py3Dmol code that shows the C-alpha trace and the ligand (Angstrom):
import py3Dmol

protein = """\
ATOM      1  CA  UNK A   1      -2.405 -20.067 -14.600  1.00  0.00           C
ATOM      2  CA  UNK A   2       1.183 -19.713 -15.825  1.00  0.00           C
ATOM      3  CA  UNK A   3       0.003 -20.023 -19.406  1.00  0.00           C
ATOM      4  CA  UNK A   4      -2.523 -17.224 -18.769  1.00  0.00           C
ATOM      5  CA  UNK A   5       0.200 -14.962 -17.368  1.00  0.00           C
ATOM      6  CA  UNK A   6       2.546 -15.733 -20.257  1.00  0.00           C
ATOM      7  CA  UNK A   7      -0.007 -15.003 -22.928  1.00  0.00           C
ATOM      8  CA  UNK A   8      -1.744 -12.021 -21.386  1.00  0.00           C
ATOM      9  CA  UNK A   9       1.269 -10.014 -20.280  1.00  0.00           C
ATOM     10  CA  UNK A  10       4.601  -9.213 -21.762  1.00  0.00           C
ATOM     11  CA  UNK A  11       6.539 -11.180 -19.192  1.00  0.00           C
ATOM     12  CA  UNK A  12       8.905 -14.017 -19.950  1.00  0.00           C
ATOM     13  CA  UNK A  13      10.701 -15.344 -16.937  1.00  0.00           C
ATOM     14  CA  UNK A  14      11.421 -19.073 -17.263  1.00  0.00           C
ATOM     15  CA  UNK A  15      12.863 -19.532 -13.767  1.00  0.00           C
ATOM     16  CA  UNK A  16       9.927 -17.743 -12.101  1.00  0.00           C
ATOM     17  CA  UNK A  17       7.390 -19.690 -14.168  1.00  0.00           C
ATOM     18  CA  UNK A  18       9.133 -22.933 -13.327  1.00  0.00           C
ATOM     19  CA  UNK A  19       8.891 -22.109  -9.603  1.00  0.00           C
ATOM     20  CA  UNK A  20       5.212 -21.219  -9.999  1.00  0.00           C
ATOM     21  CA  UNK A  21       4.561 -24.566 -11.631  1.00  0.00           C
ATOM     22  CA  UNK A  22       6.046 -26.302  -8.592  1.00  0.00           C
ATOM     23  CA  UNK A  23       4.133 -24.512  -5.841  1.00  0.00           C
ATOM     24  CA  UNK A  24       0.516 -25.609  -5.248  1.00  0.00           C
ATOM     25  CA  UNK A  25      -1.272 -22.248  -4.904  1.00  0.00           C
ATOM     26  CA  UNK A  26      -4.493 -23.982  -3.828  1.00  0.00           C
ATOM     27  CA  UNK A  27      -2.734 -25.214  -0.680  1.00  0.00           C
ATOM     28  CA  UNK A  28      -2.117 -21.593   0.342  1.00  0.00           C
ATOM     29  CA  UNK A  29      -5.752 -20.567  -0.247  1.00  0.00           C
ATOM     30  CA  UNK A  30      -8.446 -20.867   2.412  1.00  0.00           C
ATOM     31  CA  UNK A  31     -10.623 -23.945   1.706  1.00  0.00           C
ATOM     32  CA  UNK A  32     -13.564 -21.926   0.416  1.00  0.00           C
ATOM     33  CA  UNK A  33     -11.422 -20.350  -2.328  1.00  0.00           C
ATOM     34  CA  UNK A  34      -9.460 -23.421  -3.406  1.00  0.00           C
ATOM     35  CA  UNK A  35     -11.520 -23.788  -6.574  1.00  0.00           C
ATOM     36  CA  UNK A  36     -10.338 -20.364  -7.767  1.00  0.00           C
ATOM     37  CA  UNK A  37      -6.699 -20.720  -6.696  1.00  0.00           C
ATOM     38  CA  UNK A  38      -5.421 -21.086 -10.275  1.00  0.00           C
ATOM     39  CA  UNK A  39      -7.164 -18.054 -11.720  1.00  0.00           C
ATOM     40  CA  UNK A  40      -5.103 -14.927 -12.226  1.00  0.00           C
ATOM     41  CA  UNK A  41      -6.673 -13.034  -9.342  1.00  0.00           C
ATOM     42  CA  UNK A  42      -5.987 -12.258  -5.701  1.00  0.00           C
ATOM     43  CA  UNK A  43      -7.543 -14.560  -3.083  1.00  0.00           C
ATOM     44  CA  UNK A  44      -8.909 -13.377   0.292  1.00  0.00           C
ATOM     45  CA  UNK A  45      -7.017 -14.934   3.205  1.00  0.00           C
ATOM     46  CA  UNK A  46      -8.906 -13.370   6.116  1.00  0.00           C
ATOM     47  CA  UNK A  47      -8.228 -10.296   8.277  1.00  0.00           C
ATOM     48  CA  UNK A  48      -8.968  -8.147   5.200  1.00  0.00           C
ATOM     49  CA  UNK A  49      -5.753  -9.370   3.515  1.00  0.00           C
ATOM     50  CA  UNK A  50      -5.194 -11.147   0.219  1.00  0.00           C
ATOM     51  CA  UNK A  51      -2.789 -13.521  -1.423  1.00  0.00           C
ATOM     52  CA  UNK A  52      -1.476 -11.429  -4.335  1.00  0.00           C
ATOM     53  CA  UNK A  53      -2.573 -11.968  -7.919  1.00  0.00           C
ATOM     54  CA  UNK A  54      -0.292 -14.556  -9.607  1.00  0.00           C
ATOM     55  CA  UNK A  55       0.772 -12.067 -12.292  1.00  0.00           C
ATOM     56  CA  UNK A  56       1.858  -9.627  -9.570  1.00  0.00           C
ATOM     57  CA  UNK A  57       3.809 -12.391  -7.815  1.00  0.00           C
ATOM     58  CA  UNK A  58       5.510 -13.314 -11.096  1.00  0.00           C
ATOM     59  CA  UNK A  59       6.287  -9.693 -11.928  1.00  0.00           C
ATOM     60  CA  UNK A  60       7.762  -8.820  -8.515  1.00  0.00           C
ATOM     61  CA  UNK A  61       9.764 -12.017  -8.330  1.00  0.00           C
ATOM     62  CA  UNK A  62      11.160 -11.414 -11.802  1.00  0.00           C
ATOM     63  CA  UNK A  63      12.317  -7.922 -10.759  1.00  0.00           C
ATOM     64  CA  UNK A  64      14.436  -9.446  -7.980  1.00  0.00           C
ATOM     65  CA  UNK A  65      16.499 -11.296 -10.583  1.00  0.00           C
ATOM     66  CA  UNK A  66      17.379 -14.155  -8.218  1.00  0.00           C
ATOM     67  CA  UNK A  67      20.138 -16.575  -9.168  1.00  0.00           C
ATOM     68  CA  UNK A  68      19.858 -19.076  -6.313  1.00  0.00           C
ATOM     69  CA  UNK A  69      22.479 -17.960  -3.810  1.00  0.00           C
ATOM     70  CA  UNK A  70      20.625 -15.042  -2.223  1.00  0.00           C
ATOM     71  CA  UNK A  71      19.308 -14.429   1.262  1.00  0.00           C
ATOM     72  CA  UNK A  72      15.966 -12.722   0.755  1.00  0.00           C
ATOM     73  CA  UNK A  73      13.761 -10.785   3.167  1.00  0.00           C
ATOM     74  CA  UNK A  74      10.041 -10.685   2.439  1.00  0.00           C
ATOM     75  CA  UNK A  75       7.798  -8.262   4.296  1.00  0.00           C
ATOM     76  CA  UNK A  76       4.165  -9.372   4.366  1.00  0.00           C
ATOM     77  CA  UNK A  77       4.087 -13.188   4.510  1.00  0.00           C
ATOM     78  CA  UNK A  78       0.293 -13.293   4.130  1.00  0.00           C
ATOM     79  CA  UNK A  79      -0.558 -16.788   2.915  1.00  0.00           C
ATOM     80  CA  UNK A  80       3.076 -17.841   2.497  1.00  0.00           C
ATOM     81  CA  UNK A  81       2.663 -18.378  -1.255  1.00  0.00           C
ATOM     82  CA  UNK A  82       5.146 -15.713  -2.356  1.00  0.00           C
ATOM     83  CA  UNK A  83       7.663 -16.978   0.218  1.00  0.00           C
ATOM     84  CA  UNK A  84       7.329 -20.497  -1.209  1.00  0.00           C
ATOM     85  CA  UNK A  85       8.054 -19.193  -4.721  1.00  0.00           C
ATOM     86  CA  UNK A  86      11.084 -17.260  -3.458  1.00  0.00           C
ATOM     87  CA  UNK A  87      12.381 -20.313  -1.605  1.00  0.00           C
ATOM     88  CA  UNK A  88      12.800 -22.180  -4.897  1.00  0.00           C
ATOM     89  CA  UNK A  89      14.776 -19.328  -6.435  1.00  0.00           C
ATOM     90  CA  UNK A  90      17.027 -18.233  -3.559  1.00  0.00           C
ATOM     91  CA  UNK A  91      19.140 -19.829  -0.836  1.00  0.00           C
ATOM     92  CA  UNK A  92      17.175 -18.628   2.187  1.00  0.00           C
ATOM     93  CA  UNK A  93      13.984 -16.664   2.669  1.00  0.00           C
ATOM     94  CA  UNK A  94      13.175 -14.690   5.814  1.00  0.00           C
ATOM     95  CA  UNK A  95       9.586 -13.530   5.945  1.00  0.00           C
ATOM     96  CA  UNK A  96       7.735 -11.317   8.413  1.00  0.00           C
ATOM     97  CA  UNK A  97       3.973 -10.960   8.916  1.00  0.00           C
ATOM     98  CA  UNK A  98       2.344  -8.434  11.199  1.00  0.00           C
ATOM     99  CA  UNK A  99      -0.941 -10.338  11.727  1.00  0.00           C
ATOM    100  CA  UNK A 100      -0.108 -13.121  14.125  1.00  0.00           C
ATOM    101  CA  UNK A 101      -2.830 -15.512  12.979  1.00  0.00           C
ATOM    102  CA  UNK A 102      -1.645 -15.273   9.345  1.00  0.00           C
ATOM    103  CA  UNK A 103       1.989 -15.689  10.397  1.00  0.00           C
ATOM    104  CA  UNK A 104       1.114 -18.845  12.334  1.00  0.00           C
ATOM    105  CA  UNK A 105      -0.929 -20.343   9.498  1.00  0.00           C
ATOM    106  CA  UNK A 106       1.738 -19.569   6.896  1.00  0.00           C
ATOM    107  CA  UNK A 107       4.449 -21.114   9.088  1.00  0.00           C
ATOM    108  CA  UNK A 108       2.416 -24.301   9.470  1.00  0.00           C
ATOM    109  CA  UNK A 109       1.691 -24.527   5.762  1.00  0.00           C
ATOM    110  CA  UNK A 110       5.280 -23.924   4.669  1.00  0.00           C
ATOM    111  CA  UNK A 111       6.481 -26.611   7.083  1.00  0.00           C
ATOM    112  CA  UNK A 112       3.831 -29.083   5.994  1.00  0.00           C
ATOM    113  CA  UNK A 113       4.723 -28.579   2.346  1.00  0.00           C
ATOM    114  CA  UNK A 114       8.397 -28.974   3.196  1.00  0.00           C
ATOM    115  CA  UNK A 115       9.736 -25.541   2.273  1.00  0.00           C
ATOM    116  CA  UNK A 116      12.725 -25.885   4.568  1.00  0.00           C
ATOM    117  CA  UNK A 117      14.675 -22.772   3.678  1.00  0.00           C
ATOM    118  CA  UNK A 118      11.911 -20.354   4.712  1.00  0.00           C
ATOM    119  CA  UNK A 119      12.119 -18.718   8.145  1.00  0.00           C
ATOM    120  CA  UNK A 120       8.994 -16.956   9.394  1.00  0.00           C
ATOM    121  CA  UNK A 121       8.431 -14.346  12.047  1.00  0.00           C
ATOM    122  CA  UNK A 122       5.366 -12.620  13.473  1.00  0.00           C
ATOM    123  CA  UNK A 123       5.841  -8.891  13.963  1.00  0.00           C
ATOM    124  CA  UNK A 124       6.351  -5.739  12.001  1.00  0.00           C
ATOM    125  CA  UNK A 125       8.579  -5.771   8.964  1.00  0.00           C
ATOM    126  CA  UNK A 126       8.902  -2.010   9.313  1.00  0.00           C
ATOM    127  CA  UNK A 127      12.080  -2.560  11.315  1.00  0.00           C
ATOM    128  CA  UNK A 128      13.407  -5.295   9.046  1.00  0.00           C
ATOM    129  CA  UNK A 129      15.031  -8.353  10.647  1.00  0.00           C
ATOM    130  CA  UNK A 130      18.280  -7.123  12.117  1.00  0.00           C
ATOM    131  CA  UNK A 131      19.577 -10.494  13.420  1.00  0.00           C
ATOM    132  CA  UNK A 132      19.392 -11.963   9.899  1.00  0.00           C
ATOM    133  CA  UNK A 133      20.647  -8.908   7.968  1.00  0.00           C
ATOM    134  CA  UNK A 134      22.191  -8.090   5.562  1.00  0.00           C
ATOM    135  CA  UNK A 135      20.048  -9.341   2.683  1.00  0.00           C
ATOM    136  CA  UNK A 136      20.800  -9.609  -1.017  1.00  0.00           C
ATOM    137  CA  UNK A 137      17.209  -8.784  -1.834  1.00  0.00           C
ATOM    138  CA  UNK A 138      14.168  -7.398  -0.023  1.00  0.00           C
ATOM    139  CA  UNK A 139      10.590  -7.702  -1.250  1.00  0.00           C
ATOM    140  CA  UNK A 140       7.749  -5.734   0.317  1.00  0.00           C
ATOM    141  CA  UNK A 141       4.360  -7.235  -0.589  1.00  0.00           C
ATOM    142  CA  UNK A 142       2.171  -4.505   0.946  1.00  0.00           C
ATOM    143  CA  UNK A 143       1.683  -1.015  -0.485  1.00  0.00           C
ATOM    144  CA  UNK A 144       3.833   1.650   1.169  1.00  0.00           C
ATOM    145  CA  UNK A 145       2.347   5.120   1.602  1.00  0.00           C
ATOM    146  CA  UNK A 146       5.245   7.565   1.471  1.00  0.00           C
ATOM    147  CA  UNK A 147       8.878   6.573   1.851  1.00  0.00           C
ATOM    148  CA  UNK A 148      10.352   3.088   2.232  1.00  0.00           C
ATOM    149  CA  UNK A 149      11.679   2.881   5.826  1.00  0.00           C
ATOM    150  CA  UNK A 150      15.399   3.736   5.763  1.00  0.00           C
ATOM    151  CA  UNK A 151      16.155   0.768   8.032  1.00  0.00           C
ATOM    152  CA  UNK A 152      15.284  -1.584   5.157  1.00  0.00           C
ATOM    153  CA  UNK A 153      17.935   0.024   2.953  1.00  0.00           C
ATOM    154  CA  UNK A 154      20.361  -0.253   5.880  1.00  0.00           C
ATOM    155  CA  UNK A 155      19.729  -4.017   6.000  1.00  0.00           C
ATOM    156  CA  UNK A 156      20.306  -4.405   2.261  1.00  0.00           C
ATOM    157  CA  UNK A 157      23.755  -5.472   1.036  1.00  0.00           C
ATOM    158  CA  UNK A 158      25.681  -3.175  -1.239  1.00  0.00           C
ATOM    159  CA  UNK A 159      24.761  -4.331  -4.717  1.00  0.00           C
ATOM    160  CA  UNK A 160      21.376  -5.509  -3.403  1.00  0.00           C
ATOM    161  CA  UNK A 161      17.872  -4.883  -4.701  1.00  0.00           C
ATOM    162  CA  UNK A 162      14.689  -3.857  -2.893  1.00  0.00           C
ATOM    163  CA  UNK A 163      11.327  -4.130  -4.629  1.00  0.00           C
ATOM    164  CA  UNK A 164       8.272  -2.421  -3.155  1.00  0.00           C
ATOM    165  CA  UNK A 165       4.947  -0.960  -4.273  1.00  0.00           C
ATOM    166  CA  UNK A 166       5.118   2.692  -3.263  1.00  0.00           C
ATOM    167  CA  UNK A 167       2.856   5.749  -3.573  1.00  0.00           C
ATOM    168  CA  UNK A 168      -0.248   7.612  -2.462  1.00  0.00           C
ATOM    169  CA  UNK A 169      -3.701   6.030  -2.325  1.00  0.00           C
ATOM    170  CA  UNK A 170      -4.524   2.579  -3.655  1.00  0.00           C
ATOM    171  CA  UNK A 171      -2.456   2.908  -6.854  1.00  0.00           C
ATOM    172  CA  UNK A 172       1.091   1.965  -6.032  1.00  0.00           C
ATOM    173  CA  UNK A 173       4.096   2.269  -8.310  1.00  0.00           C
ATOM    174  CA  UNK A 174       6.096  -0.953  -8.396  1.00  0.00           C
ATOM    175  CA  UNK A 175       9.541   0.385  -7.610  1.00  0.00           C
ATOM    176  CA  UNK A 176      12.885  -1.344  -7.850  1.00  0.00           C
ATOM    177  CA  UNK A 177      15.646   0.212  -5.743  1.00  0.00           C
ATOM    178  CA  UNK A 178      19.321  -0.626  -6.190  1.00  0.00           C
ATOM    179  CA  UNK A 179      21.895  -0.070  -3.489  1.00  0.00           C
ATOM    180  CA  UNK A 180      25.187   0.758  -5.162  1.00  0.00           C
ATOM    181  CA  UNK A 181      28.686  -0.085  -3.933  1.00  0.00           C
ATOM    182  CA  UNK A 182      28.812   3.557  -2.835  1.00  0.00           C
ATOM    183  CA  UNK A 183      25.628   2.906  -0.715  1.00  0.00           C
ATOM    184  CA  UNK A 184      23.681   5.310  -2.899  1.00  0.00           C
ATOM    185  CA  UNK A 185      20.116   4.265  -3.772  1.00  0.00           C
ATOM    186  CA  UNK A 186      18.898   4.390  -7.369  1.00  0.00           C
ATOM    187  CA  UNK A 187      15.379   3.559  -8.441  1.00  0.00           C
ATOM    188  CA  UNK A 188      13.405   2.345 -11.414  1.00  0.00           C
ATOM    189  CA  UNK A 189       9.606   2.435 -11.791  1.00  0.00           C
ATOM    190  CA  UNK A 190       7.677  -0.492 -13.205  1.00  0.00           C
ATOM    191  CA  UNK A 191       3.997   0.387 -13.429  1.00  0.00           C
ATOM    192  CA  UNK A 192       0.918   0.626 -11.249  1.00  0.00           C
ATOM    193  CA  UNK A 193      -0.367  -2.223  -9.054  1.00  0.00           C
ATOM    194  CA  UNK A 194      -2.933  -2.476  -6.258  1.00  0.00           C
ATOM    195  CA  UNK A 195      -1.947  -3.660  -2.807  1.00  0.00           C
ATOM    196  CA  UNK A 196      -3.266  -3.953   0.721  1.00  0.00           C
ATOM    197  CA  UNK A 197      -1.589  -1.280   2.868  1.00  0.00           C
ATOM    198  CA  UNK A 198       1.759  -1.666   4.553  1.00  0.00           C
ATOM    199  CA  UNK A 199       1.257  -0.984   8.268  1.00  0.00           C
ATOM    200  CA  UNK A 200       3.764   1.511   9.634  1.00  0.00           C
ATOM    201  CA  UNK A 201       4.737   0.437  13.131  1.00  0.00           C
TER     202      UNK A 201
END
"""
ligand_1 = """\
26
LIG
N 3.063 -12.176 0.082
C 1.707 -12.426 0.494
C 0.825 -11.232 0.200
C 0.036 -10.856 1.403
S -0.724 -9.279 1.366
C 1.178 -13.721 -0.111
O 1.856 -14.313 -0.948
O 0.106 -14.178 0.285
C 0.397 -8.319 2.335
C 0.595 -8.748 3.760
O 1.442 -7.779 4.378
C -0.655 -8.823 4.622
O -0.784 -10.117 5.137
C -0.394 -7.798 5.736
O -0.890 -8.205 6.998
C 1.135 -7.722 5.746
N 1.708 -6.505 6.309
C 1.268 -5.225 6.195
N 2.082 -4.375 6.845
C 3.078 -5.140 7.384
C 4.226 -4.840 8.192
N 4.533 -3.606 8.578
N 5.015 -5.883 8.566
C 4.733 -7.153 8.196
N 3.662 -7.485 7.444
C 2.847 -6.493 7.046
"""
view = py3Dmol.view(width=600, height=400)
view.addModel(protein, "pdb")
view.setStyle({"model": 0}, {"cartoon": {"style": "trace"}})
view.addModel(ligand_1, "xyz")
view.setStyle({"model": 1}, {"stick": {}})
view.zoomTo()
view.show()
């Protein structure tokens, strides 16, 4: 899978690839899709949601530029796979999932596989996670229609990065936002990706 990503796309991120080699993606797939867990495609996880395509996971994770000391907020736990990858690259990962059943399953899986620095929560990520803020990095893994909720920028440290797929319809622009020391937000666009919708609540 990692070899496929490396050869097919112009992405070279040794630390991200090393994390991907350590996380068993099949363990985060429902049983009936385990055989296809190492293909470069999304996997259905129930409730109309999917575990993101491995290339997308690699690309988003690379944009965060993690060095190992960060506290990261993920919005959209889904299967827990992306959170597991982040946990190997950052100090602590806080992850929120709006569908309770998925949140519960991901929590169980992450515990079983011994990802100890991942903290899960069922609920909406649209309000962030105030008790655990501020974060060095925030990753939204569902497609946002319209603006990124301001509260997420409020919970980002100065000097922090927020990565989110943003835009109208099913084509979302992968956007990297930087919060400067002056609290101003700058952004960079990184191409079109497809995502399940971010639920505004
Ligand atoms: N990171 C996941 C990808 C899951 S798809 C993985 O590795 O498997 C995106 C997830 O975002 C879905 O599970 C969806 O239920 C969740 N989601 C959508 N809107 C949300 C919101 N407002 N708060 C929290 N989770 C949300």
